[in-house]
N, C-alpha and C positions, 0 to 999 in steps of 0.2 A: 471111513467110507470108501468103497471101491469106486473106480472111475472107468468109464468106457473110453478106450483108446484104440485106434487102429494101427496098422503096420507102418503108417507114415507119421506117427506121433501126434495125430490130431485127436483132441478130446471132444466129447459130445454131451454137453450139459442141457441140450435142447431137444425135445421130442415134439414132432408134429403128429397129432393123433386124429385121423379122420373118423367121424362117427356116422357118416352116411354118404352114399353116392348120389342121392336125390337132390335136385335143385329146382326152385320155382322161378328162376330167371332163364332167359334164352340168350345169353350173351354171345355175340357174334364170334368171338375168339375161342369159345369153349363148347357151348351147347346151342348152336344156332337154330336147331330144330326142336329145342326143348329136351328135357330129360325123358329118356325112354327106358323103362324097366326091362332089364335083360336077364335078371335072375331074382329069386325070392329075396325079400328084404330081411335077411338073417344077419343083420349088422350086430356088432358087439353089444351085449347087454350092459347095463350099469355095473353089475357085479364083475363081468369080464373086464370092463374098462378099469375098475378099481384095482383089479389084480395086476393088470399090465402096467398101470401107472406106479403102483407100489414097487414093482420089480425095477422099473427104470429109476425110480427115486433112490432105491438102495444102491444103484450104480452111479450116483452122482448127478442125475438129472434134476434140475431145480426150476426148469421152465417148460411148461406144456402148452402147446397151442392146439385148440380144438378146431378142426377144419371139416370140409366136406368136398363135394356137394355143398349144400347150405345147411349148416348145423341146426339152425332154428326150426327146420321142418320136423325135428324130433320133439315129441311132446314131453320127453323126460330130460330135456336139456338142463333144467335146473338141478335135477338129481345128479346128472353127470358132472356138472361144475362142482357140486358139493362133494362128490366122491373124489375128485382130483384134489380139492382143498384138504379133505380128510387125510389124504396120503402124505401131506406135509409139503406139497409143492409151493414154492414161494411166489412164482409168477405164473398166473393162469390167464392165458390169452384166448381170444375167440376171433376168428375171421368170418365175417358175415356180409351179406349183400344189403343188410339194413332194413329189409322189408318189415320186420316186426320190432325193430330196435326201439322206437319211441314207446311202445306198449310194454316192453319186457326188460329194458335195460336195468331198471331198479331191482327187479327180482334176480337177475343174473349177478348184479353186484352184491346183493345180500348173500347169495350162495357162495361167493368167493372170487368172482371174476375181478381181475386187476388190470388187464390190458385188452384193448379192443382195436381190431383192424377192420375197416369198412371198405369194401370194394366199390369204388365210385370212379368211373372212368372219364367223366366230364361233368362240369358244373353248368353246362348249357343244356337246358331242358330237352331241346330237340335231339341233340347228340346223345344224351343219356338214354332217351327212349329208343332211339335207333339201335344203340349198342345192346341194351338189356332186354328190349321187347316189352318194357313196362314204363308207363308214365307215372313214376313214383319218386321223382327227385325231391320234391318238397317234403315228402314223408321221411325219406332217408336223412335229409339235412336236419329235420326236426329231431330225429333220433340221435344224430351226432351231437347236437347242442345239448340234449339231455344227458348224454354220456359224459360230456365234458363238465357239465354242472355237477355231475355225480362224482367227479374226480378220477374217472378212469383214464389211464394213459391211452390216448386215442391217436390212431394213424389212419391214413387213407392208402388204399392200394389202387393204382391206375395202370392199365396195360398201355404201353407205349405203342401207338398206332400211327401210321402214315396220315390217316384222315384227320386226326385230332391234334397232332403235334403243333407247336408254335402257339396258336391261340389258346390252346388248353393250358400251356405253361403259364401264360399271362393270367388266366382266370384263377388258377390255383395260387399263384403268387399274391394276387389281391386278397384271396381268402385267408391266407396264413399270415398276412402282415400283422394282424393284431390277435391272432389265435395261436396258442402254443401246441400246434399239431404238426405232424410230419406227413408230407405227401410223397409217397414212394412210387416211382414209375418202374414198371417191370417190363423188361424187353420181351416182346412176343417170342414164344418158343415154338419150335416145330414139334408136332405130335403126329400120331398115326393117321388122324382124320382131318387135318387142316392144311394140306399141302397148298392148295390154291389160295386160301386166305392168307397163309404165311407169305407166299410169294408177293401178294398184292399189298400187304400191310406192314411187313417187317421193316423196321428202321433200327440202326445200331444205337446202343445206349449213349454213344458219344454225341448224338443229336442233342440230348439233354445236358450232358456235362459241358459241352461247348457253350450252350446257351447260358448256363449258370455262370461259367467262368467269365463270359463277356459282360456279366452284370454284377460282378463283385462277390459272388458266392464262393465259399471255400470249404473244402472237405474237412470233416472232424474225425477224431479217433473213434474207432469201432469198439464197443464193449465186448467182453469175452463171450457173453451169452446172446449177443445180438444176432439177428438174422443176417442174410447176405448183403443187405443194402449198404452202400456208401452214402453217408448223409452229408448234407451241405448246409451251412448256416450263413446268415448275413446280419450285420449289426442293426439293420433297419427293420428286421422281421422277427416276430416272436416264434414263428413256425420254421420248419425245415423242409427241404426237399431231400428225397432219397432216390437212389438209383440201384436197381438190381439188374446186372448186365451179364447173364450167363454165357454169352458168346465172347466175353472179354478174356484175354490171356490171364491165366492164374486164378480164375474165378473159384476153382475148387480147392485152392491151397488152404483156405481158412474155413473149410466146411466144418460145422459144429453141430449138425442136426441129423437126426434119424427120423424115419417115418414108419408109422403103423397104419395100415389101411383099415377101412371100416369092417372088413371081414377077418381081421386079425393077422395080417401078414406083415412082417418086418421088411421094409424096403430100405436098402442101404444107399440107394441113389434114386432120385426122381426119374432119371433117364436110364436106369439099369434094366435088367431083365429078371423075371421071376421074383424071388424073395424067400424069406424064411418063415414058414408057418408057425405061429405061436398059439393058435386057438386051442389045440388039444391040451395045452398046459394052463388054460385059463378057466378050467371048470371047477377046480377045488383049491382052497387055500394051501392044502398040503403039497401042492405041486410047485410052490413058490421057488424052492431051491433049484429045481430042474429048469424052471423058466428063466431065472437069472443066468444060469450057466449057458442056456441056449442063446440068449441075447448076447452075452459076452463073447461066446465062441463065434458068433456070426461076423464079428468085426474083422476077422482075418480075411474075409472075402470082399471087403470094401475096396473098390478100385481107387486109384489116385484121383481120377476125374472122369467126367463124361466126355462123349464124343459128338456133342451137338454141332460143333463147327465142321465136322465131317459129314453132317447130314444124318447122323445116327442118333435115334431117340429111344432106343431100347424097345420095350413092349408097351410104352405109354400111348394108349390109343387116344385118350383125352383126359385132361387134368382132373375132372370131377371124380374119376374112378380111383385115383390114388391120393387124393387130398393135396393137390398141387401146391 
């Protein structure tokens, strides 16, 4: 089997595939005014998704994460999960805000879902509501419990914010003491439309790593197909903490993932510009060879790293548009 490799010797077994730009939450760090439709919803169809996943699978990708927007707003999500499974992908993950998790997780698992990430920025009801715009913490937590009962590999995603640090760490530590889940804090990233919010809320990832180090948590080895998080474990806890710190030196050195947007564009970096359009080669199965060659050829244009630390965020206006 061929493998995707860039000019810096990095391999890419992991695809993040956005299936929608729409979202039903109003998170302060992403869509504070709610989702606003800017173009027709001509997102990739199930057949187009199947073709792009088969192409990446033939190039050594064995982990696919479905993202958005909020993937569960698509009524054909079960069919999409099944199509990814039919392509022979070993690890099928979904990132969701958990709105419909309790009602639908069984069907997603039956279709082939193996891994689940739930975006939940606080376990405090008031803070959760303030961040997301919805008083649905209890429903989301119910869905998480059902997912764990179903045996899905479950993680939390939380954005590291000035307003919720400290107390938030303590709350999640209590939650994972007897639950085998990972809580991953993601350093707030600058995008085209969040300058003021970023200035007010950004704190460095070392805020968490220092907190963990002072309490006996230690970093663990990172799997080859893992995301960018550094995970920490503690002998007294079943769960783990994770930290994604894109402003840290060397963050891009171990990059192992590529992105395809909901409209069929290959993004070599979340904070790059432009991308490589794949959609014209997703219309018929007979285009498969040309599709594989276009994907492979695109890797020569992948940069060594992003320039977030220099205040450059490419053409990423907000993360929901590119499947952040």
